[in-house]
C-alpha positions in Angstrom: 1.1 1.4 16.4 -1.2 -0.3 13.3 1.5 -1.6 10.7 5.1 -2.4 11.2 6.6 -1.4 8.1 9.1 1.3 7.8 6.5 3.8 8.9 5.2 2.1 12.0 8.2 1.1 13.2 9.9 4.8 12.5 6.8 6.4 15.0 6.9 3.4 17.5 10.5 3.9 18.2 9.8 7.6 18.2 7.1 7.4 20.8 8.8 4.6 22.8 12.2 7.0 23.2 10.1 8.9 24.8 8.4 7.2 27.3 5.8 5.9 25.6 3.9 2.3 25.9 3.8 1.3 22.0 1.8 -1.9 21.3 2.6 -2.1 17.5 -0.1 -4.6 15.8 0.7 -6.3 12.1 -0.7 -9.2 10.2 2.9 -10.3 9.3 4.6 -13.0 11.1 7.7 -10.6 11.4 7.5 -7.3 11.4 9.0 -4.8 8.5 6.1 -5.0 6.3 6.4 -5.1 2.4 9.9 -2.8 2.0 11.7 -4.5 4.8 9.8 -8.0 5.1 11.5 -10.8 6.3 11.1 -14.8 5.2 9.3 -17.2 7.4 11.3 -19.8 6.2 14.6 -19.3 6.4 16.9 -16.9 9.4 18.5 -14.3 8.3 19.4 -11.3 10.0 16.4 -8.7 10.5 17.5 -4.8 9.3 18.6 -2.4 11.9 15.6 -0.8 12.5 13.8 -3.8 13.1 16.0 -5.0 15.8 16.0 -1.8 17.4 12.3 -1.9 17.7 12.3 -5.7 18.9 15.0 -4.7 21.7 13.0 -1.8 22.9 11.6 -2.3 26.3 9.0 0.5 25.6 7.3 -1.9 22.3 5.7 -4.8 22.5 4.7 -6.5 18.9 1.3 -8.1 18.1 2.0 -10.2 14.9 -0.5 -12.1 13.0 -3.8 -9.7 14.2 -4.9 -7.3 12.1 -7.8 -4.6 13.5 -10.8 -5.7 11.5 -13.0 -3.1 13.3 -12.9 0.5 14.3 -16.0 1.9 17.0 -16.3 4.6 19.3 -15.2 4.0 22.8 -17.6 2.5 25.2 -16.4 4.5 27.7 -17.3 7.9 29.4 -17.9 10.8 26.9 -15.2 13.2 28.6 -12.4 11.4 27.1 -9.2 12.0 29.3 -5.5 12.6 27.4 -5.2 8.8 28.0 -7.8 8.3 25.8 -8.5 9.0 21.8 -12.2 7.4 22.0 -11.7 5.3 19.7 -11.7 0.9 20.3 -10.3 -0.9 17.8 -11.3 -4.7 17.2 -8.3 -7.3 16.9 -8.9 -10.7 15.3 -5.9 -13.0 14.4 -5.1 -14.0 11.0 -7.2 -17.2 11.4 -10.2 -15.4 12.8 -10.4 -17.5 15.9 -10.3 -15.0 18.4 -11.0 -11.3 18.9 -10.3 -8.4 21.6 -10.7 -4.5 22.0 -8.0 -2.3 22.0 -8.5 1.6 23.9 -5.2 3.0 23.1 -4.6 6.7 24.3 -3.0 7.5 21.2 -3.7 5.5 17.2 -0.5 6.2 14.5 -2.1 4.5 11.3 0.8 3.1 8.9 -1.2 0.8 7.2 0.3 1.2 4.0 -0.4 0.5 0.5 -1.4 -2.2 -1.7 -0.9 -2.7 -5.4 -2.2 -0.5 -8.2 -2.8 -2.2 -11.6 -4.0 -0.2 -14.9 -5.9 -2.8 -16.9 -4.7 -4.1 -19.8 -6.0 -6.8 -22.2 -5.4 -10.4 -20.6 -4.7 -8.8 -17.3 -7.2 -10.6 -15.6 -5.7 -14.4 -17.2 -4.3 -16.8 -14.6 -0.4 -16.1 -14.0 -0.7 -12.8 -14.0 0.1 -11.2 -10.5 1.1 -8.2 -9.1 4.6 -7.0 -8.5 4.3 -6.5 -4.9 2.9 -9.8 -5.0 5.7 -11.5 -6.5 7.9 -9.8 -4.3 6.1 -10.9 -1.3 6.2 -14.9 -2.4 9.5 -14.6 -3.3 11.1 -12.6 0.1 8.9 -14.2 2.6 8.1 -17.7 1.7 11.3 -18.3 -0.5 8.8 -18.9 -4.0 8.9 -18.1 -7.2 5.9 -17.2 -9.5 7.4 -18.6 -12.1 10.5 -20.1 -14.5 10.0 -17.6 -17.5 8.6 -14.0 -16.2 8.1 -10.8 -17.9 8.6 -8.1 -15.3 6.3 -5.1 -16.5 4.4 -1.9 -15.7 6.0 1.2 -14.1 8.3 2.4 -11.1 11.3 1.7 -9.9 10.2 -1.3 -8.2 10.2 -3.4 -11.1 13.9 -3.5 -10.9 13.8 -4.2 -7.7 12.0 -7.5 -8.6 13.2 -8.3 -11.3 16.6 -8.7 -10.1 15.6 -10.8 -7.0 13.3 -13.2 -9.7 17.0 -13.5 -11.2 19.3 -13.5 -8.0 16.9 -16.5 -7.4 17.3 -18.3 -10.7 14.6 -17.1 -12.5 14.8 -16.6 -16.4 13.8 -13.1 -16.2 12.9 -12.3 -19.7 13.1 -8.4 -19.3 11.2 -5.6 -17.5 9.3 -3.6 -19.6 8.5 0.0 -18.7 6.5 2.8 -21.2 8.6 5.6 -19.4 11.9 6.3 -20.7 14.6 7.5 -19.0 14.6 10.8 -20.6 11.9 11.7 -18.8 13.6 12.6 -15.8 15.3 15.8 -17.2 12.1 17.8 -16.8 13.4 17.1 -13.1 16.5 17.2 -13.5 16.8 19.3 -10.3 15.3 17.3 -7.9 16.7 14.6 -9.2 20.8 16.1 -8.7 19.9 16.5 -4.9 19.2 12.7 -4.5 22.1 11.3 -5.4 21.8 8.1 -3.7 18.2 7.2 -5.9 20.4 7.9 -9.1 22.8 5.2 -7.4 20.2 2.8 -6.8 19.1 3.4 -10.1 22.3 2.8 -11.5 23.2 -0.3 -9.0 20.3 -1.7 -10.4 20.3 -1.6 -13.8 23.9 -3.1 -13.7 23.3 -6.1 -11.6 20.5 -6.6 -14.0 23.1 -6.6 -16.7 25.5 -8.6 -15.5 22.1 -11.1 -15.3 21.8 -10.6 -18.6 18.1 -9.0 -18.0 16.8 -6.3 -20.5 15.7 -3.0 -19.6 12.9 -2.0 -22.4 12.2 1.9 -21.5 9.5 2.7 -24.1 7.5 -0.9 -24.0 4.4 -2.0 -22.9 2.2 -4.9 -22.9 -0.5 -4.0 -25.2 -2.1 -8.0 -24.6 -1.8 -11.0 -23.0 -3.1 -14.5 -24.0 -3.0 -18.1 -22.4 -2.4 -21.3 -24.2 -2.2 -23.9 -21.9 0.9 -23.2 -19.9 2.4 -20.8 -21.1 1.4 -17.1 -21.8 1.9 -15.0 -25.0 2.6 -11.6 -23.7 1.9 -9.2 -27.4 4.0 -5.6 -26.4 4.3 -2.5 -28.4 6.9 0.5 -28.4 5.1 3.1 -31.5 4.8 1.1 -34.2 6.5 -1.5 -33.2 5.7 -4.9 -31.4 7.1 -7.7 -30.4 5.9 -10.9 -28.3 7.1 -12.9 -25.7 6.3 -16.6 -24.5 6.5 -16.6 -20.9 4.8 -18.7 -17.8 3.9 -16.2 -15.8 3.7 -11.8 -15.7 4.3 -10.0 -13.0 2.8 -6.2 -13.4 2.3 -2.9 -11.5 2.0 0.3 -12.2 2.6 2.0 -8.5 0.6 1.9 -5.0 -3.2 2.7 -3.5 -3.1 4.0 0.1 -4.9 1.4 2.2 -7.4 4.0 3.9 -10.4 1.6 5.1 -9.2 1.9 8.7 -8.8 5.6 8.4 -12.2 5.8 7.0 -13.3 3.8 9.6 -11.9 5.6 12.4 -13.4 8.7 11.2 -10.7 10.6 9.9 -11.3 12.6 6.8 -10.3 11.7 3.7 -9.4 13.6 0.3 -7.9 12.7 -3.2 -4.3 12.8 -3.9 -4.1 15.3 -7.1 -1.0 13.2 -8.2 -2.6 10.1 -8.0 -6.3 10.2 -8.1 -6.1 8.0 -4.9 -7.6 8.6 -1.5 -5.5 9.5 1.3 -5.6 10.6 4.8 -6.1 14.4 5.2 -3.4 15.3 7.9 -2.1 18.4 8.8 1.7 19.4 8.9 1.9 17.4 13.0 0.6 13.9 10.8 -2.8 14.4 12.6 -5.7 13.0 10.9 -9.2 15.1 11.7 -10.1 12.8 14.9 -8.1 13.9 18.2 -5.5 11.3 19.2 -5.5 9.5 16.0 -2.8 10.6 13.6 -1.4 8.9 10.3 2.6 8.2 8.5 4.1 6.4 5.7 1.6 5.8 2.3 -1.5 6.5 3.6 -0.8 10.3 3.7 0.1 9.9 0.1 2.2 7.2 -1.9 6.2 8.4 -1.7 8.5 5.3 -1.0 10.6 4.1 1.9 12.5 8.0 2.9 8.8 9.0 3.0 7.8 6.5 5.0 10.7 6.9 7.6 10.8 10.5 8.1 6.4 10.5 8.3 6.9 7.6 10.8 9.0 9.5 13.3 7.0 12.3 13.2 3.9 11.2 14.0 5.5 8.8 16.4 6.5 12.5 18.0 3.5 14.0 17.7 2.1 11.1 19.6 4.0 11.2 22.7 3.0 15.3 22.8 -0.5 14.1 22.5 -0.1 11.9 25.8 2.1 14.6 27.6 5.3 13.0 27.0 6.7 15.7 25.2 6.4 19.4 25.8 5.8 21.8 22.8 9.7 23.4 22.7 11.0 19.6 22.4 8.4 18.6 20.2 9.8 21.2 17.7 13.2 20.3 18.0 12.6 16.8 18.1 10.8 17.0 15.0 12.7 19.5 12.9 15.1 17.3 10.8 12.7 14.9 10.4 10.2 17.5 8.7 13.2 18.0 6.6 14.1 14.9 5.2 9.9 14.1 5.0 9.9 17.2 2.6 13.0 16.1 0.4 11.2 12.7 0.2 7.7 14.4 -1.2 9.8 16.2 -3.6 11.3 13.3 -4.8 7.7 11.1 -5.1 6.1 14.3 -6.7 8.3 13.9 -9.5 8.5 10.0 -9.4 4.3 10.4 -9.7 4.7 13.1 -12.6 6.8 10.9 -14.6 5.4 7.3 -13.5 1.7 8.3 -13.1 -1.4 8.2 -14.7 -3.4 11.2 -15.9 -7.1 11.2 -15.1 -9.4 10.2 -18.3 -6.3 7.2 -19.0 -9.3 5.0 -19.4 -10.9 6.3 -22.5 -8.0 4.4 -24.1 -8.7 1.3 -22.9 -11.1 -0.9 -25.3 -14.6 -2.1 -24.1 -14.1 -5.7 -24.0 -11.0 -5.4 -21.3 -12.1 -6.6 -17.9 -12.3 -3.8 -15.5 -13.6 -5.9 -12.2 -11.1 -9.5 -11.9 -13.4 -10.6 -9.0 -17.3 -10.3 -11.4 -15.7 -10.4 -14.4 -17.1 -6.9 -15.2 -15.9 -5.1 -18.4 -15.0 -1.8 -19.4 -17.9 -1.5 -21.8 -20.3 -2.5 -19.2 -19.8 -0.2 -16.6 -19.8 2.9 -19.5 -23.0 1.5 -21.0 -24.5 1.7 -17.4 -23.0 5.3 -16.9 -24.9 5.9 -20.2 -27.9 5.1 -18.3 -27.7 7.5 -15.6 -25.1 5.7 -13.1 -22.8 8.4 -12.2 -21.1 7.2 -8.9 -19.2 3.9 -7.6 -22.1 2.6 -6.1 -24.8 2.6 -8.6 -22.1 0.7 -10.6 -21.4 -1.7 -8.1 -25.6 -2.3 -8.1 -25.7 -2.4 -11.4 -22.6 -4.7 -12.6 -21.4 -5.8 -9.5 -17.9 -4.1 -10.1 -16.3 -3.6 -6.6 -18.7 -6.6 -5.1 -16.3 -9.3 -4.9 -13.5 -10.6 -2.6 -11.3 -7.3 -2.5 -14.2 -5.0 -2.2 -12.6 -2.5 -5.1 -9.7 -2.4 -4.2 -8.0 -3.2 -7.7 -10.6 -2.0 -9.6 -12.3 1.4 -7.5 -9.4 3.6 -9.3 -10.4 2.4 -12.4 -14.2 2.2 -12.6 -13.8 6.4 -10.7 -11.8 7.2 -13.7 -14.6 5.9 -16.3 -16.9 7.8 -14.2 -15.0 10.9 -13.7 -15.7 11.2 -9.9 -13.4 10.6 -6.9 -13.3 6.6 -5.3 -13.9 7.5 -2.1 -16.9 5.8 -1.8 -14.6 2.3 -1.8 -12.9 3.4 1.6 -15.6 3.2 3.4 -16.1 -0.5 4.7 -17.4 -0.8 8.3 -15.5 -4.3 8.6 -12.4 -3.1 7.4 -10.9 -6.3 6.6 -12.4 -10.0 6.3 -13.3 -12.0 8.9 -15.3 -15.4 9.6 -18.9 -14.9 10.5 -19.2 -16.3 13.7 -16.1 -13.3 15.1 -20.0 -11.1 13.6 -22.3 -13.2 15.8 -20.3 -13.7 18.9 -20.2 -9.7 19.0 -23.9 -9.5 18.4 -24.8 -11.9 20.6 -22.8 -9.9 23.2 -20.5 -13.5 23.9 -17.6 -11.7 25.7 -15.5 -15.1 26.3 -13.3 -14.0 23.2 -13.5 -11.0 24.0 -10.5 -8.9 25.9 -9.9 -5.4 26.5 -6.3 -4.3 26.5 -5.7 -0.5 27.9 -2.4 0.8 25.9 
């Protein structure tokens, strides 16, 4: 299992309960991922899902490690049921050592990272992603500022604002351009998800007790910096207001993390709901690569409920692939999870329609707005090379360096693709899935085996 979030843990438990020996690889110091993130600075009781996984005799964790490369198996071309034909190179997060894993099946539950739709000033110091602010607070107990504005769109804004307020932060407001009445178009979906309604009402009630307003219909138009403070200009139609803060947390949903799926040779497609690249899977969560399964946000951003359900389905499918479940047992075990996955998908579809961004949104962004934070490339520069004939992301990278920085297009890839009117799949293909020290590559090229360890799982 790659990933120890809700999808990865659900997959691990589903497979382990049918006799599969499972190794869960995750870069975090503790299992849980972003949604179930545990603090690294204080002791607390982990959620039940984590406790069950940690206690299971068939599940082992390899924490503070991440997959940085995937290559074809070095064994025979004639693969048994216990091989899926792929070798995974795993390095510890400090980049000191690496090892090879030769699994019988792989479940990718790599999750997603924050999506930010650029606006003037979003590259300023003090502007952080909602997910980053949440991870810093949950994992390290550190707040992003003393006076914070939370903005963007989506339900995660409420969660972060409440967490910050309970930590003693002066949260100015939650600013979201979407008004609650937009959900009326999805009334039938909402009434079938009463728990979601209760959660939304509970968040708003607790925010009200902390005197944190929710400004529906408002969005940040511009941010300017003045020494130690930030000035955020917000707009609502013809109305405007200005707020002085020292940090702004912004998020417009998530983008699936597909780099490893691409490296494994899994077919990708574009999610029509938000234009993000996702892994192509069938009804059993099988990718186009035999023995490789995908779950959670990698199959399309759908939230925790979808992650739990698709994770369990992928784990059961992996157990079937390994011969631990026959077809009849698999169909019986997977049936309730299919229903849960379908229900979660319906709500996620509505969420995307209410809070998402339709293709072509970049036409409303001014030329002098920064598109690529790493390299400081503006929308105007990308449009200029497009006018010269650059019609794909690779050409834009070569001519402007947009997507050439440390994030490798993770933040700016969707923006470039929207300007060009093309699919963002080019940003998914990375032979090295995550940054690693050069010495690991040198050791590979020199054939050094003192750092290598083959592990058959």
